[in-house]
TORGUTOR-338071 format. One record per residue: residue in three letters; x, y, z of N, C-alpha, C, CB in turn. Coordinates in steps of 0.001 Angstrom, whole numbers, plus 500000, padded with zeros to 6 digits. Atoms other than C-alpha are relative to their C-alpha. Glycine has a CB too. Example, Ala and Ser with C-alpha at 12.3 -4.5 7.8 and 13.67 -1.06 7.14 Angstrom:
2
Ala500890498810500000512300495500507800500900501200500000499008500027501246/Ser499180498810499940513670498940507140499230501090500730500414500462498585/
This chain:
297
Met498425500385500650822676255254066737501358499685501059500516501438499042/Ser498613500699499198826061254088067831501320500873500122500531498613499146/Ala499226499101500412829110256027068981501003499372499090500525500680501067/Asn499463500633501194831486255343065823500889500481499883499447499962498907/Pro498696499865500146834968255612066033500567500435498376500526498654500510/Ser499768500162501457835340255382062059498737500849498987499999498238499724/Tyr501303499703500552832763258206061213501156500844498369498645501323501410/Tyr499293499464500820835452259579058822499793499999498549500966499607500255/Pro500293499968501203834725258376055436499227501160499289499453498970499884/Asp501254499149500435831788260549055303500787501691500326498273499532501203/Tyr499497498642499870834156263566056100500110500978499101501012499972500360/Ala500286498859501156833744265548052624498486500840500250499925499132498342/Glu501491499594499849829902265373053170499795500813501515498978498493499926/Asn500605499618498651830227266330057112501029500756500313499626498889501093/Lys499069499215499655833074268860056950499520501083500720500677500348499000/Ala500206499143498813831483271797058914499300499270501240499136501218499566/Leu500199500513498611830002269501061707500874499269500050498839499392500416/Val498323500542498999833873267891062299500467501201500071501423498840499209/Met499609498702499858834662271382062379499563500486501351499476500819498909/Lys500812499276499048832065272566064600500538498574501198497951500318499446/Gly499922500785498903832845269204067056501341500182500499499663498620499732/Met499277499516500085836457270240066570500191501085501150499930500182498926/Gln499864499090498990836167273443068206499213500181500985500086500961499609/Ala500582500216498790833991272146070820500849499572501083499045499142499851/Ser499034501561498892836615269642072217501051501188499986500734497786499011/Ile498881499184499850839141272685072001499157501116500975500723500569498430/Thr500447499297498645836361275104074463500211498941501068498359500527500003/Ala500258501463498648835539271532076795501743499999500342499202497745499096/Arg498156500204499124839557271226077346500121501271500827501729500024498669/Val499911498491499232839715275024078372499434500092501034499487501114499375/Asn500815499894499145836811274961080253500420498956501302498709499797499311/Ala499682500888499068838172271838081796501438499960501039499919498929499233/Gly498276499605499276841530273319082820500886499094499157500311499493501981/Val498818500795500616843440270970080711500600500485498649499547498572499769/Asp499365499082501456846060272203077720499490498832498641502356500219500067/Leu500627500412501781845220271407073743500997498844499827500263501489498420/Lys499379500747500651847532268663073456500085498880500642501010500445499652/Ser499409501088498603848326266322076632498867498691499661499669500896502146/Pro501200500867499881845916262798076626499685500458501287500171498382499850/Ile501343499921498994843026263059078863499082498414500296498790501209499128/Cys501070501024499407841252260737081218498267500171499647500177500144501670/Ile500920499425500599837829261696079827498509499194501208500159499594498073/Tyr500910499969498901835979260066082733500338501340501073500139498508500760/Gly499076498891499194838076262844084811499024501151499602501850500252499422/Ile500560499220500465836673265181082642498696500147500091500306499980499140/Cys501131499447499779833108264558082663499549500611501590499167498995499524/Glu500284499228498860833175265155086399500043501350500154500644499655500806/Lys500014498742499772834388268421085757499339501033499291501006500249500037/Phe500911499553500306831470269256083847498590499499500815500121499841498753/Gly501173500164499707829437267667086170498960498917499817499695500795499626/Val500495501032500153828250264410084648500206498885500078499753500013499427/Thr499264501126499599828288261375086404500158498888498907499355499456501193/Val499646501028500792829649258376084441499856498971500615501122500033499515/Arg500216500877499071828449254668085668499870498866498384498507500389501325/Phe499945501218500815829462251265084105498516499368500145501237498951500532/Asn500948501157500142826706248834083162499997498977499619499292500107499561/Asp499530501075500499826380245409082386498879500138498591499950498602501143/Ile501188499156500658824030247116079363500600498602498401500323502574499816/Asn500004500222501355823856245095075600499620501305499133499059498870499750/Met499625498832500884824965248544073856501163501010500220498913500765499950/Glu498929499478499704827117251131073593500095500624501327500260500771499091/Gly499839499096498864826395253443075720498547501035500164501474500931499694/Met501250498868499998823494256468076848500316500970500844498564499504500459/Tyr500528498404499437822934260272077595498813500025500878499534501012498748/Asp501313499016499087820376261071080172499942501238500325499759499673501256/Arg500023499017499509819974264326080598499284500418500956499946500525499359/Thr500589499841499316817487264363082977499491499266500911499563500378499597/Pro500460498575498830816513265196086466501730500387499592499405499530502427/Lys498518499289499994820798265262086337500825499106498668500945499734501839/Pro499128500979501198823292264540083285500803498732500701501347501046499127/Arg499419501633499068824423260605083973500043499428497986498081498677501771/Ile499537500516501098826454259017081054500090498052500361501569500915499680/His500182501847500020825885254685080862501331499737499398498532499172498854/Ile499333500920501630828586252933079006499860498311500320502231500381499632/Ser500152502227499697828409248725078634501678500388500618499877498175497694/Ala499449500581499657830871247216080907500510499062499099499544499786500811/Leu498837500907500987831331244662078196500419500251498798499654498777499697/Arg499319499498501203832807246904075404501589500033500274499425501490499621/Pro498712499029499721836651247405075013500497500987500807500167500543499261/Leu499949498819499072838383249819077652500211500792498739501211500092501330/Ala499769498425500707839268251938074386498917500503499421501040500100498850/Arg501594499672500674836003251587072861498959500895501054499104498316499679/Arg500763498997499208834345252788076190500835501167500318499467499412501285/Asn499715498734499740836481255609076475499614501037499005501261500052500228/Phe500625499590501247835529256477073014498557500595500163499954498803499075/Thr501374499870500027831802256254073618499869500628501132499195498826499865/Cys500413498806499093832081258469076917499998501379499414500905500075501162/Ala499888498782500401833693261283075075498825500383499221501162500161499335/His500937499732500758831024260853072454498485500310500451500079499068499258/Glu500855499650499658828323261059074821499923501327501035499609498981500279/Leu499828498727499127829687263942076814499965501236498751501672499947501021/Gly499959499624501191829763265285073036498725500511499982500361499052499043/His501291499803499727825749265228073584499771500790501009499400498961500177/His500424498841498867825731267181076719500680501286499943500279499529501452/Ile499241498804500461828388269339075539498960501357499310501110499362498785/Phe500630499275501387826035270100072431498606500286500414499989498978498505/Glu501552500136499433822924270139074633498780499124499121499419501595500102/His500837501115501181821451267103072538498958499499501446501372498217498980/Gly500943500474499165818402265229074183500888498647500581498488499711499171/Ser499674501295499378818670262002076187500189498751498474498478499581501273/Thr500190500477501680819868259801073262500667498013500816501704501366498197/Ile500037501474499198820465255469073851501187499954498002497601498675500517/Asp498802500702501586823657254428071230500014498482499896502034500362500209/Glu500216501400500137822545251165070059501462498842499992499175499948498588/Leu498684500786500439825558248518069708500158499607498408500034498585500842/Arg499908500156501217827075248086066562501522499948499334499204500983499533/Asp498220500440499994830204246244065429500410500313498700500457498232500276/Asp499487499267501206829931247019061720500161501562499778499201499618499036/Gln499403498895500360832051249959061403500115500940498832500833499736500174/Thr499704499555501628832208250331057754498823501180499478499820498407498849/Lys501274499485500863828257251365056965500144501217500775498353499133500038/Asn500195499098499402828084254916057733499102501073499085501231500350500484/Thr501117499424500775825834256315055488499046500839500501499335499116499513/Asn501389499292499318822959258703056785499960499967501392498645499310499591/Arg500311500099498386823850259085060148499862501714500278501526499096501086/Pro500330498769499410822095261660062010501250501170500316499311499577501286/Pro498908498559499940823962265128062190500954499901501367498952501707500158/Asn499498499950498214824149264947066250500971498869500118498578499662501310/Glu499425501173499912825202261664065806502138500421499536498874498840498698/Val498666499558500445828619262986063496500295500774500712500213500462498836/Leu499590498864499402829207265887065575500391499240501587498706501299499921/Ala500012500282498759828985264245068756501306498805499929498410499543500522/Asp498683500617500321831814261595066919501046500938499825499945499205498817/Ala498264499138500457834038264522065924500132500570501110500205501339498630/Phe499920499214498864833811266152069226500635498702500809498471500765500558/Ala499507500995499416834924262663070603501473499956499823499366498907499585/Ala497910500163500400838275262417068459500760501150500093500516499577498251/Phe498876499139499976839447265561069091500101500251500925500123500959499400/Met499664499936498860839014265681072697500659498592500323498887500422500772/Leu499210500965499673840584262354072862501254500060499292499383498854499837/Met498550500060500593843170263039070192500240501379499189500189498617498929/Pro499721498347500714843894266983069628501157500347499384499982501132500986/Thr499057499660501107845571267920066875501197500071500170499808501019499478/Leu498478499846499945848853269261068297500308498762500629500602501306500817/Gly499628501126499452848790266264070812500657498680499050498811499658500679/Val499584500980501030849018263770068158500920500213499147499123499673499299/Lys498800499953500604851209265363066030501408500367500543499775500705499145/Glu498381500023498903853791266132069005500242498293500636499706501353501886/Ala500295501592499719853135262016069675501533499625498935497953499231499248/Phe498683499972500828855169261924066410501376500229500102499892500636499321/Ser498777499136500075857548264577066435500889499103501231499634501892500379/Arg499232500271498851858828263213070036500661498819499962499283500025501096/Arg499202501182500078859395259657068728501100500078498249498649498522500109/Gly499347499798501336861128261059065316499213499002499072501683499689500029/Leu500466500450501112858429259680063033499367500861498999499259499141500310/Asp500984499622501409856818260680059636498326499417500257500768499009498358/Pro501606500907499926852995259411060391500062499055498774498364501139499788/Asn499950500840501152853443257980056688500879499083499800500070500604499049/Asn498634501195499567856661256403057721499539498700501470501719501311500808/Ala499877501291498417855340254769061310499332498600499246498570500586501910/Ser500432501623500251854836251189061542498560500034500453500956498734500982/Ala501389500484499250851621249388063040500587500102501364499324498308499606/Leu499837499857498386853704249167066254500189501577500634501421499111500440/Asp499816498627500460854344252992066050498585500323500551500341500284498275/Met501612499739499852850553253195065685499765499868501577498960498758499070/Tyr500584500304498626849739251218068789500079500425500954500134499210500394/Ala499083499237498894852222252631071062498786501447500042502092500456499294/Ile501113498598499787850441256245070308498621499986500436499755500693498750/Ala501321500267499796846968254994070157500147499882501256499352498930499324/Cys500279500482498925847335253184073547500459501386501125500778498508500098/Asn499550498697499421848839256848074887498954500970499974501167500561499295/Phe500941499107499855845755258455074056498583499434500438499957500692498797/Gly501370501091499525843302255656075246499383499694498753498677500712501091/Val500645500164501183842125254937072067500351498934499688500148500842499062/Gly500246500905501001841453252359069265501521499779499234498762500602499011/Gln498648499678500996844772251818066754498810500102498868501565498546499742/Ser500800498949501194842103252290063882499394501087500314498923499440499288/Thr500673498432499601840536255120065596500970500672499541499668500481501624/Leu498986499512500107843696256235065540500520500478498219500772498998500767/Val499327499498501608844640255861061775498934500546499385500627498750498893/Asn500767499388500953841291256759060455499908501746500550498448499106499908/His499778498713499452841496260172062410501521500412499554499771499964501641/Leu499115499192500828844913260771060601499951500231498752501007499667500063/Ala500311500090501531844008259631057423498803501196499606499382498306499623/Phe501361499340500463840116261461057305500069501189500598498639499276500384/Ser500167498475499794840699264515059385501110500695500484498959500311500909/Leu499047499183499866844005265689060247500736499920498834500692499802501102/Lys499087500068501443845482264609056529501289499575500532500201501557499068/Leu499080499929499576848267263510058278501055498237499227499550500318501647/Ile499515501125500530848768259693056768499231500176498049499357498478501209/Asn500822499990500782847521258920052847499676499057500068500137500336499067/Pro500955501457500284845260256536051629500478498646499888499330500045498740/Val499001501056499822847981253919050947500171499675500977501043500126499658/Lys499546500267498446849239254205054313498784499599501144500729501469500559/Arg500831501144499283846117253600055840499122498847499630499275500518500634/Ala500427501632500125845075250701053959500664499213500211499657499495498989/Ala499023501156499409848315248808054770499545500033501703501960500450499703/Leu500755500368498211847096249635058716499545499347500112499160500570500766/Gly501138500903499733844111248617058296499864498260499991499153500456499074/Gln499865501457500145845263245008057143500896499514501569500965499634498347/Ile499035500686498412847256244570060824499036500430500953501849500807500531/Thr500925499931498981845056243879063425500558499769501160498989499208499850/Pro499088500372498672846114244108067216500067498983500624499830500619500943/Lys500040501404499572845673240524067900501709499653499070498207498985499341/Met498482500425500647848730240486064727501500500986500837499887500531497936/Ile498842499091499815850701243442066650500404499336501805499410502049499790/Arg499568500705499255850424241607069886500880498608500084499199499991500366/Thr498879500947500512851980238779068242501540500182499943499718499786498773/Glu498657499290500901854591240517066721500768500594501551499393501699498502/Leu499273499504498714855783242147070401500383499344500869499464500719500649/Leu499941501135499301855254239132072366500515498636499619498948499869500310/Gly499556501036500776856301236507070102499176498666500331501500499846500222/Glu501104500857499709853217234737071023498592500250499713500033499802501186/Thr501579500372500049849419234093070482499322500441501274499734498359499837/Val500273499736498562847865236082073553498366500680499654501352501208500860/Ser501431498977500293843999237099074090499846500851501046498502499222499886/Ala500198498821498862844689239507077165500340501036498912501139500009501588/His499375498880500752844787243012076047500990500641500475499230500897499729/Leu498431499387500314848052245043075458500205500770499994500641499963499193/Ile499551498762500012848815248035076733501670500484499790499499500399501185/Val498488500117500319851906249592075258500231501652500569500466499585498041/Ala499417498251499574853868252532077280500952500010499871499950500708501279/Asp498312500426500712856789253101075685500648501605500600500091499750497531/Gln499221498831499804859538256049076493499453501058499588501141499967499482/His500515498472500784857816258594075048498616500404500445499873499884498202/Trp501067500059499017854714258050077287499487501255500813500418499076500916/Asn499939498648499706853018261444078189499176500097501187499561500899498873/Ala501429500585499380849754260222079947500491500255501423499500498167499627/Arg499734499453498197849536261567083713499783498085500422498123501639501024/Thr500446501154499419847459257909084055499873499236498812498757500109500859/Leu500176501796500606847230254192082683498799499721500073500724498699500843/Asp501143500581499567844031253070082953499934498532499142498727501052499755/Ala499837501395500442843846248995082695499241499523500685501181499334500041/Glu501003500481499069841891246473084035500963498783500368498352499648499348/Glu499541501481499594843054242682085946499744499594499038499473499182501081/Asp499964500729500575844281240489084052500248500644498523499043499290500353/Ala499990499484501010845326242799081223501765500046499889499057501306500016/Leu498787500265500135849209242604079756500389501772500155500364499030498528/Leu499487498980499926851325246131080488501495500021499402499839500324501248/Leu498741500222500292854429246278078118500704501734500231500069499226498346/Leu499354498699499226856724249565080106501612499507499576499594500119502078/Pro498374499658500145860549250793079623500305498698500990500672501863500676/Ala498960501519499052862886247772080819500221500564501348501976499527499272/Asn499689499876498649864039249972083649499220500649501004501038500515500051/Val501215499323499501860798251054085189499875499165501434498569499856498868/Val500328500651498652860155250629088712498453499958500624500854500749501006/Val501196499822499647856652249341089936499781499166501357499126499652498862/Asp500269500788499043854866247725092644499634498689499774499209500501500627/Thr499935501251500687855008244169091976498531499260501000501857499138500169/Ser501304500589499688851476243286094362499157500419498878499407500446501391/Ile500997499708500598849495245223091720500545499600498521499530501432500321/Leu500044500676501463851540244279088626501118499216499997500037500995498710/Met498921500964499694853559241268088206500624499698498565499417498604500789/Pro498321499898501085856783241084086163499353498784499502502102499820500804/Leu499919501108500572856805238349083671501040499785499390499161499805499343/Arg498448500373500711859682238778081395500370501285498923499915498273498937/Glu499079498830500773862037240864079646499612499456498774501813500126500251/Leu500192500424501348861254241552075985501134500940499033498301500251499583/Ala498821499071500735863722243572073277499116501535500487500226499654497785/Ser500293498728500066861271246335073414499533500608501570498899500108498871/Gly499739499729498759860886246524077144499682498979501011499421501090500264/Lys500290500935498896859665244675080360498247499816499940500632500705501582/Leu501012500324500412856529242747080186499026499836501435500262498824499079/Phe500928500275498885853456243106083262498829499172499619499507501260500579/Arg501353500950499618850244241153084223499510500625501206500302498280500328/Thr500500499550499091847971243397085902499011498818501020499357501122499361/Val500989500989499063846631241214089255498734500625500877500968499286501147/Arg501479499946499136844374242983091387499964501727499855500053499240502058/Thr500547498488499996842680246438091384500890500945500878498436500066500614/Gly499154498907499154844455249681092916500394500919498963501381499418500840/Ile499526498701500631846406252767091963501759499649500431499121501692500837/Thr498871499318499738850178253080091943500641500296498887500783499397500810/Arg499813499034500671852491255065090792501271499049499179500252501470500881/Val498967500422500830855307254002088098501111500620499722499617499794499033/Val499342498952500794858408255750087277501316498809499711500389501738500966/Ile498810499933500267861812255670085845501243500442500544499913500371499297/Pro498836499363499458864662256439088037500641500699499831500597499668500162/Gly499121498546500891866660259641087223499515500502498868501459499723499437/Thr500327499235501138864404260685084826498527500579500345500072499079498623/Asn501470499499499680860998262609084521498833498766499419499737501666499098/Trp501215501060500109859108259310083187499083499156501136500561498992499294/Ala500595500246498838856204258550085465498587499528499705500063501174500859/Thr501746499510500019852620257918085320499632499045501057498916499715498340/Tyr500900500565498934849964256438087458499320498431499348498668501291500361/Val500839501156500530848689252839086719499258499723501043500713498754499498/Arg501115500286499050845395252504087687498801498367499134498966501949500147/Val500359501416500615843739249000087454498397499903500663501244498535500594/Ala501341500155500305840040248376087149499516498163500368499860500532498235/Arg500193501085500349838145244977088034499471499958498543499264499461500921/Arg500391499963501610837349243635084154498368499646500635500978498536498628/Gln501505500002500383834171244344083163499198500541501420499459498281499489/Tyr499933499220498898833624246569086344498827500520499778501107500908500193/Val501087499360499793830115247456087118499791501307501118499235498973500264/Gly500111499074499139829484250932088894500391501404500192500326499558500686/Leu499725498800500034830343254684089404501588500008499124499910500569501565/Ala498766499784500687833447255411086971501190500526501074499713501086498801/Thr498994499493498956835055257316090035500040498904500826499640501341500801/Tyr499594500710499203835311254514092052500417498465499159498945500034501099/Arg500029501443501129836195251686089186501591499578500438499769500448497776/His498722500547499215839974251232091087500077499716501200500938500702499985/Leu499911500159498230838666250959094628499363498393500160498753501444501062/Glu500439501088499479838338247423095915498168499477500500500900500094501055/Asp501446499953499446835361247786097963499460501242499091499896500295501838/Thr500259498887501223833534249919095029498531500828501201499278498958497827/Ile501354498763498835830521252772096617499303500581498827500847501787501253/Asp501054499216501316827700253393094426498787501224500347498959498640499262/Asp500537498636499453825147256121094674498088499404500050500500501690498578/
C-alpha cells in the first residue's frame, strides 16, 4: 500500500488508530529532542532514530527495510512535499516495529477503503509528526487567522512552513484536528497549487513554488534547483544560490540556481532560516543531498 496523505475520510472508522499514531508522534518528538509544535526536518529526525534515508530513482512512493539495519528508500521522482510525508510514513513503520514494507505508487488518493491498519497507523503518525496540533494552531494564531476564514494562499504558506502539500494540510485540519468545516474543505479542494502559483506570480509557471512569509518559523527551508522561493521583501540572501527575479506585492521572488546551504535573514529582526538546495531529483543518501559532490555508502 502507499503512503497516503488523504487517509482522513476514514477517520471515524479508524479513530483509535489515528489517536495511537498521534500519541506515538508526540513520544517520537520528545525522544528526538524537539518540541511539540515546531516544523521539523523529517530526514534529521530519522537520523536521530538511527534510520538511514536514501533517495532512489524508483517508481514507487517508498520502502522501509528493517534488516540488517533500518533503512528508508524514497522515490526521487515524487514532489518534494510528498517525499517528506512518505519518509514520515516509513518512519512510522519503524517506530511501530512493523516488518519491511514496500509502498507502491498511487496517484488516486480518493479510494481509501479497506486500508490495512498498519498503513492507517503510519499515515496518522506521519501527519501528526509533520503537522503537530499545537504547531498548526499556533501557525494560524500568529497570522491572526481563523482556519475557517483563511484563504487558499494562507493555507499554502502554512503548508510550506510545515513541509507538506496544501491538500495534506487541509485534510488534516478537516478530519483530524476538526478546525475547518466540510464546506471550507470542499471550497479549498477546488483550488490547485497551480492556481495559487498563478495568483501569486501573475503568470502560469510549472516550477515548484515555496512561500516563506514573515511568519515562517522553520529552522530550515528545503528546495531543489530551479525552484521558486517567495520570501519577505526585505530579506537578505546569497545571490550565488538564490537568484533575485522580481518584487511582488507579497514579497520578493527568487529562483534556486545551484546546490548548497545558505542562511537568509531579515536584518534587525529575529526572522532567519537556512535554505538548503539539492539537485533536482537527487539520488543518494539524504544526509548529503545539499552537497555538490555527494558521498554514498
